[in-house]
C-alpha positions in Angstrom: 28.9 31.8 9.9 28.4 34.8 12.1 31.3 36.5 10.4 29.4 36.4 7.2 26.2 37.9 8.7 24.3 34.7 9.3 24.0 34.2 13.1 23.6 30.6 14.1 20.3 29.8 15.9 18.8 26.6 17.0 15.4 25.9 15.4 12.7 24.2 17.3 10.5 22.5 14.7 7.2 21.9 16.5 5.4 21.2 13.2 7.4 18.0 12.5 5.7 15.0 14.0 7.7 12.8 16.4 9.5 9.7 15.0 6.8 7.4 16.5 4.1 9.0 14.4 6.3 8.9 11.3 6.9 5.2 11.8 3.2 4.5 12.3 2.4 6.4 9.1 5.0 4.5 7.1 3.7 1.2 8.5 0.1 2.1 7.6 1.2 3.1 4.1 3.2 -0.1 3.6 0.3 -2.3 4.8 -2.1 -0.5 2.5 0.2 -1.0 -0.5 0.6 -4.6 0.5 -3.1 -5.2 0.7 -3.7 -3.6 -2.7 -0.8 -5.4 -4.4 -1.4 -9.0 -3.2 -4.6 -9.6 -5.2 -3.0 -8.2 -8.4 0.0 -10.4 -7.8 -2.2 -13.5 -7.2 -4.3 -12.9 -10.4 -1.3 -12.2 -12.6 1.2 -14.8 -11.3 -1.1 -17.4 -9.9 -1.3 -19.2 -13.2 2.4 -19.5 -13.4 2.7 -21.1 -9.9 -0.4 -23.3 -10.2 -1.3 -24.2 -13.8 -4.9 -25.1 -12.8 -5.4 -21.6 -11.5 -4.7 -20.3 -15.0 -7.8 -22.1 -16.3 -10.0 -21.8 -13.2 -9.9 -18.0 -12.8 -11.1 -17.1 -16.4 -13.8 -19.7 -16.0 -14.9 -18.1 -12.8 -15.0 -14.4 -13.7 -14.6 -14.4 -17.4 -11.9 -12.8 -19.5 -13.2 -9.3 -19.5 -12.3 -8.2 -16.0 -8.9 -9.9 -16.3 -7.8 -7.8 -19.4 
């Protein structure tokens, strides 16, 4: 590329976090998403897995919060 007027240079990217920090951030994001998803999954699908749960949950909290 030097012939075209673009000399090659090696960039040192100090702003980019190391791979360990990136992996830790991805793990934290995954665990947060998992913690927020599991209650919704349990409420929505619990009645399909355990039929008694379908009748117990609305009796416990009412139908307003579940809509």
